[in-house]
PANUSE-704479 format. One record per residue (C-alpha): residue in one letter; y, x, z. Coordinates in steps of 0.02 Angstrom, whole numbers, plus 50000, padded with zeros to 5 digits. Example, Ala and Ser with C-alpha at 12.3 -4.5 7.8 and 13.67 -1.06 7.14 Angstrom:
<recs>
+--------+-------+-------+-------+
| residu |     v |     u |     w |
+--------+-------+-------+-------+
|      A | 49775 | 50615 | 50390 |
|      S | 49947 | 50684 | 50357 |
+--------+-------+-------+-------+
</recs>
This chain:
<recs>
+--------+-------+-------+-------+
| residu |     v |     u |     w |
+--------+-------+-------+-------+
|      M | 48184 | 51210 | 49088 |
|      L | 48286 | 51209 | 49206 |
|      G | 48346 | 51407 | 49280 |
|      T | 48330 | 51444 | 49471 |
|      T | 48456 | 51498 | 49570 |
|      T | 48461 | 51571 | 49762 |
|      R | 48572 | 51508 | 49861 |
|      D | 48754 | 51579 | 49864 |
|      S | 48895 | 51567 | 49961 |
|      M | 49031 | 51638 | 49809 |
|      L | 48931 | 51504 | 49717 |
|      D | 48962 | 51365 | 49840 |
|      L | 49138 | 51405 | 49841 |
|      L | 49174 | 51391 | 49673 |
|      Y | 49047 | 51228 | 49676 |
|      H | 49176 | 51153 | 49800 |
|      L | 49339 | 51211 | 49712 |
|      Q | 49290 | 51143 | 49566 |
|      R | 49235 | 50964 | 49624 |
|      R | 49428 | 50956 | 49725 |
|      M | 49513 | 50993 | 49568 |
|      G | 49417 | 50880 | 49465 |
|      Q | 49450 | 50755 | 49608 |
|      T | 49630 | 50804 | 49598 |
|      F | 49663 | 50767 | 49431 |
|      N | 49533 | 50616 | 49406 |
|      E | 49624 | 50522 | 49544 |
|      P | 49787 | 50413 | 49477 |
|      V | 49938 | 50465 | 49514 |
|      R | 50002 | 50388 | 49677 |
|      G | 50205 | 50346 | 49714 |
|      F | 50283 | 50443 | 49841 |
|      D | 50285 | 50304 | 49998 |
|      G | 50355 | 50437 | 50125 |
|      S | 50203 | 50434 | 50215 |
|      V | 50136 | 50606 | 50309 |
|      P | 49963 | 50670 | 50193 |
|      E | 49819 | 50671 | 50289 |
|      A | 49771 | 50842 | 50363 |
|      T | 49596 | 50918 | 50271 |
|      T | 49490 | 51041 | 50381 |
|      A | 49330 | 51041 | 50302 |
|      A | 49237 | 51065 | 50140 |
|      W | 49217 | 50859 | 50115 |
|      Q | 49285 | 50706 | 50171 |
|      P | 49173 | 50518 | 50177 |
|      V | 49275 | 50399 | 50080 |
|      V | 49384 | 50253 | 50177 |
|      D | 49412 | 50085 | 50148 |
|      I | 49565 | 49996 | 50259 |
|      L | 49564 | 49849 | 50264 |
|      E | 49682 | 49712 | 50360 |
|      D | 49684 | 49541 | 50411 |
|      S | 49796 | 49442 | 50527 |
|      E | 49700 | 49515 | 50692 |
|      A | 49656 | 49676 | 50659 |
|      I | 49641 | 49840 | 50542 |
|      R | 49454 | 49908 | 50516 |
|      L | 49431 | 50085 | 50428 |
|      V | 49255 | 50063 | 50343 |
|      A | 49208 | 50229 | 50314 |
|      E | 49041 | 50298 | 50209 |
|      V | 48940 | 50454 | 50330 |
|      P | 48773 | 50455 | 50239 |
|      G | 48669 | 50582 | 50333 |
|      V | 48761 | 50583 | 50481 |
|      R | 48693 | 50530 | 50657 |
|      P | 48803 | 50437 | 50752 |
|      E | 48783 | 50555 | 50922 |
|      D | 48879 | 50692 | 50783 |
|      V | 49026 | 50579 | 50755 |
|      Q | 49201 | 50589 | 50865 |
|      I | 49322 | 50468 | 50857 |
|      A | 49489 | 50537 | 50940 |
|      V | 49687 | 50464 | 50979 |
|      E | 49814 | 50537 | 51016 |
|      G | 49986 | 50476 | 50999 |
|      T | 49997 | 50369 | 50831 |
|      L | 49844 | 50466 | 50759 |
|      L | 49673 | 50423 | 50726 |
|      T | 49544 | 50562 | 50699 |
|      I | 49364 | 50556 | 50632 |
|      R | 49258 | 50719 | 50647 |
|      G | 49093 | 50746 | 50646 |
|      V | 48951 | 50849 | 50565 |
|      K | 48821 | 50817 | 50435 |
|      E | 48678 | 50937 | 50451 |
|      Q | 48594 | 51023 | 50305 |
|      G | 48402 | 50978 | 50282 |
|      A | 48278 | 51079 | 50324 |
|      D | 48217 | 51053 | 50139 |
|      A | 48365 | 51137 | 50066 |
|      N | 48323 | 51298 | 50161 |
|      T | 48188 | 51338 | 50025 |
|      E | 48197 | 51500 | 49922 |
|      K | 48230 | 51438 | 49750 |
|      V | 48365 | 51296 | 49716 |
|      R | 48360 | 51198 | 49560 |
|      R | 48549 | 51138 | 49604 |
|      Y | 48633 | 51080 | 49754 |
|      E | 48758 | 50943 | 49749 |
|      R | 48751 | 50842 | 49907 |
|      T | 48883 | 50897 | 50030 |
|      Y | 48833 | 50980 | 50217 |
|      G | 48959 | 51033 | 50349 |
|      A | 49096 | 50993 | 50448 |
|      F | 49222 | 50842 | 50390 |
|      E | 49368 | 50771 | 50468 |
|      R | 49483 | 50633 | 50423 |
|      T | 49660 | 50574 | 50525 |
|      F | 49769 | 50439 | 50485 |
|      T | 49927 | 50387 | 50569 |
|      L | 49908 | 50208 | 50667 |
|      S | 50070 | 50088 | 50686 |
|      A | 50161 | 50061 | 50844 |
|      S | 50078 | 49896 | 50862 |
|      I | 49895 | 49957 | 50897 |
|      D | 49842 | 49957 | 51075 |
|      P | 49717 | 50119 | 51092 |
|      S | 49631 | 50061 | 51220 |
|      T | 49548 | 49905 | 51122 |
|      I | 49475 | 50013 | 50975 |
|      S | 49306 | 50000 | 50956 |
|      A | 49182 | 50074 | 50827 |
|      T | 49012 | 50041 | 50766 |
|      Y | 48876 | 50152 | 50638 |
|      T | 48738 | 50042 | 50541 |
|      L | 48647 | 50133 | 50380 |
|      G | 48765 | 50268 | 50356 |
|      V | 48944 | 50165 | 50389 |
|      L | 49046 | 50172 | 50536 |
|      T | 49152 | 50050 | 50542 |
|      I | 49316 | 50080 | 50681 |
|      T | 49413 | 49902 | 50731 |
|      L | 49558 | 49923 | 50756 |
|      P | 49649 | 49757 | 50857 |
|      K | 49814 | 49731 | 50827 |
|      A | 49924 | 49698 | 50983 |
|      E | 50011 | 49527 | 51023 |
|      T | 50192 | 49592 | 50950 |
|      A | 50093 | 49627 | 50781 |
|      K | 50002 | 49456 | 50743 |
|      P | 50107 | 49348 | 50657 |
|      H | 50199 | 49216 | 50755 |
|      L | 50239 | 49038 | 50670 |
|      I | 50371 | 48952 | 50737 |
|      K | 50389 | 48762 | 50729 |
|      V | 50508 | 48676 | 50663 |
|      E | 50565 | 48525 | 50750 |
|      V | 50633 | 48375 | 50665 |
|      A | 50786 | 48294 | 50721 |
|      T | 50818 | 48112 | 50782 |
|      N | 50906 | 47956 | 50697 |
|      E | 51003 | 47964 | 50855 |
|      G | 51082 | 48121 | 50840 |
|      I | 51133 | 48112 | 50666 |
|      A | 51182 | 47947 | 50674 |
|      G | 51320 | 47997 | 50810 |
|      L | 51366 | 48132 | 50713 |
|      T | 51399 | 48049 | 50542 |
|      T | 51506 | 47925 | 50659 |
|      A | 51618 | 48061 | 50731 |
|      L | 51639 | 48137 | 50538 |
|      F | 51689 | 47988 | 50469 |
|      S | 51793 | 47895 | 50626 |
|      D | 51936 | 48007 | 50593 |
+--------+-------+-------+-------+
</recs>
């Protein structure tokens, strides 16, 4: 039978410390790429996928249980910050708790944007706990194809005549 416990802030702190240590040792080692690490100012962070195509970069963040009105997206210079709050449900305020595994409270993630993103064109959608931020690329960042022109035979014949006439 599972024992019952009461909510204790020290136990919460130890639980979060244990989770962070586990994440630190279980994540693959990343090579140094010269980028600035993301700022961490909260007890939890949503996981984010970053996708890119020729037109835009998309950040897809899982924020289950967070109301869309509790999410703020801000751009300052080259930094894009997602912050919000996940409120603890009323059922979690019971006197006896068997286990806490879900995280609550404030979260924040910060990403460095390339200079090729126009901040005025950024948009965001929220569907079923998934936040998608679309960052359209500026025209200068989009790939441009350069057409190769074919020289006419007259130009080649004139060149050949000039080379062998001496």
